[in-house]
C-alpha positions in Angstrom: 0.0 0.0 0.0 1.3 3.4 -0.9 1.1 6.4 1.3 1.2 10.0 0.3 4.2 11.9 1.4 4.4 15.7 1.7 6.4 17.3 -1.1 9.8 18.5 -0.4 9.7 22.1 0.9 6.0 21.9 1.7 4.6 21.5 5.2 1.1 20.4 4.0 0.4 16.9 2.8 -0.1 16.3 -1.0 -3.8 15.7 -0.6 -4.5 19.2 0.5 -2.5 20.7 -2.3 -4.6 18.9 -4.9 -7.8 19.7 -3.1 -6.9 23.4 -3.4 -6.2 23.0 -7.1 -9.5 21.2 -7.7 -11.4 23.8 -5.7 -9.8 26.6 -7.8 -10.9 24.9 -11.1 -14.3 24.1 -9.8 -14.8 27.8 -9.0 -13.6 28.8 -12.5 -15.9 26.2 -14.2 -18.9 27.6 -12.3 -18.3 31.0 -14.0 -17.9 29.6 -17.5 -21.6 29.2 -18.5 -22.2 32.8 -17.5 -19.3 34.1 -19.7 -20.3 31.9 -22.6 -23.9 33.0 -22.5 -23.0 36.6 -23.1 -21.0 35.8 -26.2 -22.8 35.8 -29.6 -23.5 32.3 -30.9 -21.3 31.4 -33.8 -23.2 30.5 -37.0 -23.1 26.9 -37.9 -20.9 26.2 -40.9 -22.7 25.2 -44.0 -21.5 22.1 -45.8 -21.1 22.7 -49.6 -23.0 20.4 -51.9 -21.3 17.8 -54.0 -21.5 20.0 -57.0 -20.1 23.0 -55.2 -17.3 21.0 -53.7 -16.0 19.0 -56.7 -17.2 20.8 -59.9 -16.6 24.1 -61.5 -19.8 25.5 -63.1 -19.7 27.0 -66.6 -22.7 28.5 -68.3 -23.3 28.8 -72.1 -26.0 31.4 -72.7 -28.2 31.6 -75.8 -26.8 28.5 -77.5 -26.9 28.8 -81.3 -28.4 32.3 -80.9 -31.7 31.1 -79.4 -32.6 33.4 -76.5 -32.9 31.8 -73.0 -31.7 28.4 -74.1 -28.9 28.2 -71.6 -26.8 25.1 -70.7 -24.8 24.4 -67.6 -21.4 22.6 -67.9 -20.0 21.1 -64.7 -16.3 20.5 -65.0 -14.5 18.2 -62.6 -10.8 18.5 -61.9 -10.2 15.2 -63.8 -11.5 16.8 -67.0 -14.9 15.1 -67.0 -17.8 17.4 -67.9 -21.4 16.9 -67.1 -23.9 18.7 -69.4 -27.2 19.8 -67.9 -29.8 22.4 -68.6 -29.3 25.7 -66.8 -32.0 26.9 -64.4 -33.0 29.7 -66.9 -33.8 27.2 -69.7 -37.4 27.6 -70.9 -38.2 23.9 -70.2 -37.4 24.5 -66.5 -38.7 28.1 -66.2 -42.2 28.1 -67.8 -43.4 24.9 -66.2 -43.8 23.0 -69.5 -44.3 19.3 -69.4 -41.8 17.2 -71.3 -43.5 14.7 -73.6 -40.4 12.8 -74.8 -36.6 13.0 -75.3 -34.9 11.7 -78.4 -31.2 10.9 -78.7 -31.7 10.1 -82.4 -29.9 13.0 -84.1 -30.3 11.8 -87.7 -31.1 8.6 -89.5 -27.5 7.4 -89.1 -26.5 9.0 -85.8 -27.9 8.1 -82.4 -26.3 9.1 -79.1 -27.6 5.8 -77.6 -25.3 3.8 -79.8 -22.2 5.3 -78.1 -20.2 2.4 -76.8 -17.1 3.3 -74.8 -14.5 0.7 -73.6 -11.0 0.5 -72.3 -8.6 2.8 -70.6 -8.4 5.3 -73.4 -12.2 5.3 -73.9 -12.2 3.8 -77.4 -15.4 4.0 -79.3 -16.5 7.3 -77.9 -18.2 9.7 -80.3 -16.2 12.9 -80.8 -18.3 16.0 -80.6 -17.7 19.7 -81.3 -19.2 22.7 -79.5 -22.3 22.9 -81.7 -23.0 19.2 -82.1 -26.6 18.3 -81.1 -26.9 15.9 -78.3 -30.6 15.3 -78.0 -34.0 16.8 -78.7 -36.6 17.6 -76.0 -40.2 17.6 -77.1 -42.8 19.4 -74.9 -46.5 18.7 -74.8 -47.3 22.2 -76.3 -45.4 21.3 -79.5 -42.2 23.1 -78.7 -38.9 21.4 -79.6 -35.6 22.2 -77.9 -32.2 20.9 -79.1 -29.5 20.4 -76.5 -26.0 21.1 -77.9 -22.7 19.8 -76.5 -21.2 23.2 -75.8 -17.7 21.7 -75.4 -15.3 19.8 -77.6 -14.7 16.3 -76.3 -15.6 12.7 -76.4 -19.1 11.5 -75.3 -18.7 9.0 -72.4 -22.2 8.3 -71.3 -25.8 9.2 -71.9 -28.4 9.3 -69.2 -30.9 6.7 -70.3 -33.2 7.1 -67.3 -34.5 10.3 -68.8 -35.9 8.3 -71.7 -38.2 6.3 -69.4 -39.2 9.2 -67.1 -38.6 12.6 -68.8 -40.0 14.5 -65.8 -36.8 13.8 -63.9 -35.2 16.6 -65.9 -37.6 19.1 -64.3 -37.7 17.7 -60.8 -34.0 17.7 -59.9 -31.3 19.8 -61.2 -27.6 19.3 -61.8 -26.1 15.9 -60.9 -29.5 14.3 -60.3 -30.5 14.9 -63.9 -27.4 15.0 -66.1 -27.9 14.7 -69.8 -24.4 13.7 -70.8 -20.9 13.0 -69.5 -17.9 14.2 -71.6 -14.2 13.8 -71.4 -12.2 16.8 -72.6 
């Protein structure tokens, strides 16, 4: 069994020394909530979204000279681009209902036939800035053509939009991408 010995140069036993230290800190701790209550509350930090954190947004306004037909290009640091409609596009602004979406550009060209394989993405369709990607048909008879806006190779097409076109209006940005490009 170990006994406490008084410290050298002190006349009081060690137990009373620590009890004084604890009493000092208990008195200080009792004053803390009062001091903290008078300080203004710090605002909670907001966590950036996935798009804000990992992508750089680029906007292409009035594509092919058509007013308000704006596109949003999300560029990742690894040079992958995601093409979506900008929030100011007429399909999203005026509350139109999308009847269908067609990836058939001409009789010989369909974006759905894009087959990519391998490390160097062989088989990808090479597109220029003004190449049409798809056509959006609205219930009121309006037709909108979505262009690529960037030079690059088409990696993938969002086929979920074919089965449920309303996804394009419900969720913006990464939830409803139209195309994935590699620059």
